[in-house]
N, C-alpha and C positions, 0 to 999 in steps of 0.2 A: 542584573539580567543574567543571561546564560553564561555558565562557566565552562570553558572547554579545556581539555588537557591533551597532551600526546600520550601515546601508551605503546607498549612493547607488543606489537602485533604477532599473531600466530598465522603462519601461512605455509603452504606446501614448499618443501625442499626440492628444487628443480633437479638436482643430480639424481634423485631417487624417484621422482614423478616426472616423467618426460612430457606427457601430454596433459597439460593443464586444463585444456578445453574438455577432456574426458572426466575430470574430477569435480569441478564446480557444479552447483545445482541451484535450482530456484528456491526461494524461501518456502517454508513449510506450507503457507496458506494457499498456495496454488498448485500443490503436488497431489494430483489425483493418484488412486491406486495403480492405474496403468503406467503413469509416468514414473511412479516409484520403482516398479518393477524394472522399467527400462533403464533407470539410472543405476540400479544394482548391477545389472548386466554390463553397463558401459565401461565400469573399471572396478577393480577390487578396492580401490581407495577413493571412490566416489564420496563426496561429502554427505551424501543422503544418509549415510550410516550414522552420522552425527546429528544432522539437522532434523531428520524426520525418519527415525528407525521404524522397521515393521513391527506391528503387533503379532503375537503368535498365540495360538490356542493355550499353550502351556505357561503363558505369563503368570507370574506370581509377584508378591510384594518384594521379594528378593531378587527376581530375575524378570525384567520387564524391558520395554522399549528404552526407558530412560537409563536404567542401569547398563544396558548393553551399549548406548551411546557413550556413556561415561567410560566404559572399559575401552572402546574403541579409540576415544581421544587419548587415553592414557598410553595405550599400546603404540598408536602412531607417533607419539611425542617420544617415547622410548626408542622406537625404531629409527627415528630420524625422518620419517615420512613427512611429519610436520616440524617446523623449527620456530623458535621464538626469537623475535628481533632482539639484537643485543642492546639497542639504544631506544629509548622511546621516541615515537614519530607521529606525526600527522601524515595521513596517507592521501595523496592526491590521485583520484580515480576518474578516468575518462571512459565513459560507457558509450560505445559506438553501436548504432543500431538502425534499422531501416523501418519506417512506417509509411504505409500507403505509397510505396515506391520512391519515397525521399529519404536520404541519409541524414542522420542526426548524430550529434555528439552532446551527451550530457555530462557536465563536469561537476565533481562533488569532492568534498573533504570528508574523509573518514577520520573521526576523532572520537574522544570521550566527552560526554556532556554530564554535568552534575544532575542527578535526579532531583527534582524539586515537586512538591505538591502542585497540582493544577492551580491552586488558589494564588501561588506566588507569581504567576503569569510569566515567568522566565522561560518556561516550555509551554507552548499553547496548542491544545487540540482543536480539530475542526469537525470531528465526526464522532458518532456513538460507537460503543463497543458492546460485544456479547461475552458472557461469562465462560463459556466453554473454551474458546481459544486461549483466554487468560489462564485458565487452569492447566491447559497443556504446556504453555510456555513456563509457567511457574515451577511445574514438576521438573521440566528440563533444566532450569536454572539451578534447582536444588541438587541435581544429579551431576551436572557438568561444572558448575561454577564458572560459567562462560557464556558470553553473548556470541551466537553463532552466526547471526545475519544481521546487518545494520539496520537500524530504523532509518528511514528516509525522512529528513526534515529540511525546511526552507528557511532562508534567511536573506538579508539585503546585503549584497556582497560587492558593490561597486568599488569599496576601498581595498579589497583584497585581490580583485581580479588581476591587476598587473603582476602582483607577486606570483600567482599561480601561473600565469603565462610564462614568466621567466623560469619557473621550476619546470614547466613541461618541455623546455628546450633540452633538458638533460636526457640521457637514454633511461627508459623505464626500468624498474627492477622486474617487473612482471608485464608480459604481453601475451595476450591470448586472442586467437581468432577462432570462433567456433565453426565457421564454415556455414552459417545460416544467417549471414548478413549482421552478425553480432560480434563484438569484440571488446576487450578490455586492456586498459593500459594503467598500470599503477606505479606511482613514484612514493618513496619514503622521504618526507621532509623532516630531517633530524637536526639541522643546524639551530642552535638555540635562538639566533637573532630572527630567523624566519618564523619559527614556531611562536616567538614572543610577539611578532607583528601580527600574525593571524589571530592569536589569542586576544590581543588588544583591540583589533577592529571588530571582533564579536562581543566584547565584554560589555558594551553599551546598548545591546539589543537582544530581544528574545529570539527564540527559534520556534518554528511552527512544524508540528508533526505533519507530514503528508502521508506517509504510509508506515504503519507500525504501532498504531495505538495500543493494540493489544500487548505488544512486546514492552512498550514503555510502561504500562500499568502493571504488568507482571514484574518488571524489574523493580519498580517502586515498592510493590508488596513484599518482594523478596528482601529488599533492603530493610524494611520495617521488621519482617519476621526474624531476620538474622540478628538484629540489634535486640529484639525481644527475647531471643532464645540464648543469646550470649552477649551482654552488653560490651560495647567497644567505646573506648575514649577517643574523641576526635574523629576525623574522617577515616573511612575504610575504602578499599578498592571497589566494594560493591555498592558504594554510593555514587557510582557513575555508570553510564550505559553507552554503548558503541552506537554512534550515528554517522550517517553520511549526509552532509550538509549541501544543499544545492541552492544557488542564487535564484530568487523569484524571477529575475530577468534572463535566466539561462535559455538560449534558444532550443536547447534540447529538452525542456520541461514540457512533457506531453500529458495532458489529462484527459482521459477518455470518459464519456459519459456512461452512467450505469442504467441502461434501459430496463424497464420493468417487464416481466412475462408473467401471465396468469393462467391458471387451469382450474378444473374442478367446478366451474360455474354452470348452473343450469340453463336451458335454453331460454327460460322466461327471463332470467336475470340479464342475458346478453341482449335479448330483444328489447328490454326496457332501457338498456343503458344509455343509448343515443339520445332518447327523449330526456332523460334525467340530466345528461350532460348539458343540453340545451339550456338548463336553468343558470348554468355559470359560464358557459363557453359559447361563442360564435362557432358553429361547426359547419365546415366546408369540405365536401366530397370531391376528392380529386382522383382521376384515373391513375392507376399505377403504371409508371413508366418502364420500359425495358431496363434502363440504367437506374434501378431502384436505390442503389446505395447513393448515387449522386443526387437523385431527387430528394432523399431524406436529409442529407447534409445541407442541401440549399434550403430546405424548410425549416431547419432548426438553427440555422446560422443567424441568430438574432438575439438581441437583449431582452426582448418583450417576452412574456410568458406565452409560449406557443408550443403545444405538444402535437404529437402524431400518434394516432390510434390505428392499429391494423388488426383485423381479425373478423369483424361483423360481416365484412364483404371482402372476399379475396382478391377481387379486381380493383379495389379502390383503397385509398387512404383517407382518413378523416382527420383534417386539420383542425385543432382545438386553439382558439384564441380566447384567453380570458377577458370576460366581459368587464368585471369590476372586482378588484382584489378585495374590497370591503366585504363583499358577499361571501367570500370564502373564510374570512377571518374568524368567525365564531367556531369554525370547524378545526381550527389550529390549537394546539395546546397554548394556554394563555401565557406561559412563562417564556415562550420564544420571542425573539427580536422581530421587528418589522422586516429587517432584511430576509430572515428565515421565512417569514410568511409570504414573501413574494418570490421565492425560489420556485422554479417549475418542478423540481424534484420534490419539494415540500407539498406543492398542490397535488401532484399525482399521489403521493403516499397518503396524505390525510383527507383529501376531498374525494379522490376517486377510488382508490384502493380500500381505504377504511370506511368512509361514509357511503358511497355509492354501491361499492361491491360488498361491503361488509366483512372484509378480511383484515387480519391484524398480522404485522410483521412477526409478532411474537409467537403466534399460534398457526399460522398459515402453512408452515412446513413446505411440503413438495408442491403446494399450490402457487407458490410464488418463487420466482428465480430472477436472476439478474444476468445481464449480457452486456458486453462492451463494444460490440460491433454491430453496426446498424443492419448490414445484410444478414448476418448470422441470426439476429434477432427476428427478422422477418421470416426467414427460411424455417425457424423453429415452430412458427405458427403455420406456414405453409405445409409443413411435413406433419401437422396435427399433434406435435408434441405438447404444444400450448394452445389456448384458444384466443387470447388477446395479447397484444404487445403495445406498450407505451414508449415511444421514442422521445428522449428528452435532449436537451442541448447541454453541451460540455460545460463544466464549471471552470471559470477563469481563475488563475492564480490570485488576482487581486480580491476576488470574492472569498476564496479560502481564507486570505489574511483578514479580511473585514469580519467573518463570521467569528474567527478566532479571537480577534481584538475585542468584540462585543461579549466575550464569555459565553458564547452560545456554540452549539454543535448542529451540524447538518444531520439529516436521516442517515442511518446506516447504509452503507453501500451507495454513497453519492458520488464518490470520485474513484478513479483507478489511474494512478500514476504509472505510465508506461515507458519503458518496461520495468519490471521488477529489479531491484538490485540483487545480485547473486549471493548465495551462502558459500563459503569456502574460499573466497578471494583473500579476505583477512578476517580474523576474528580476535576477541578480547577474552583472554583467560584471567579471571580475578581470584582463582582458588589456589 
């Protein structure tokens, strides 16, 4: 099953970088151009310069965002801005945050996990990927020879929880409060006995990718390409990738639903949609309440396939209850599992978006978007940015596990593990 290792982490040297809250950044995949500029201004040492460098008009093969990231990493290590841990460790990370007015703590173990082909089932994916993000991360790996932000993965951790609780009683090596309801505490577990107990507890089970499928596949491709370009006997440092492992049962494991937004439809398509939906769903029209966010949460808090459509009538919601899953089955790709075919996100994508609206996730481009907040989704239709919104239920952790165990994958953009683990807290340099 999964093989984990401690590693000599690279992290900011506190005597030279006083304000750690000003230097960590989100992972690359949620950094907008506006946020990128803000992070550059926040600190001269913000990790954005390594995680997601700016593209410039003068970029060339010899001087580009990837070569500049590599130059920054080298310079900061030489200057002592970043330091390398003297002893391999597994890093215990407590991520504190607020969601919907409630405080949470998500506890994770940041360590190395051996890269394995998906077919080995030691590391299991649950969602599809796109080629463009993988190409970006692969280019960064070749330039940096480092993992800059951890993949978030899940495991069954009841055996290791007491050990982590004991470790967390010590003073942390890093403590960050962002001032926005979010904070981080980091401990280095270096003792051989503790590391051995953690490794042994995970040796008999797989790990499940929650967030970071593109990073994992890029790391696996990089490992293969390195071996092809320069054969190595035995294992090499690039045969491992940095992950933060979180227990499936962790109370801070928050999975947000990925609601669908659609635009670019003709009036006739929208007018005919409700009639066609009636072929597959029982459609109930409900007045939109003042507290629309609470109304939507109540409507989607169910295990049955129950979707909410907003858009054809701005004063009403349309609740869609699936009449018979067998009726939608012919529209599903035949190779998917029965569990996949009964997910509301699969039914939205294949039955409504593809079959009834004639859109494809591969070619829809700006016609299709995703949002992880019910009220924001509604408002983007109210503001006429999009024409239709499909509100879906959140995916439960046990469904993520079941899909991965069945060797299947959910549609792209099915889950959003909130919040994202930051880049710059600790990274793995294998070059």
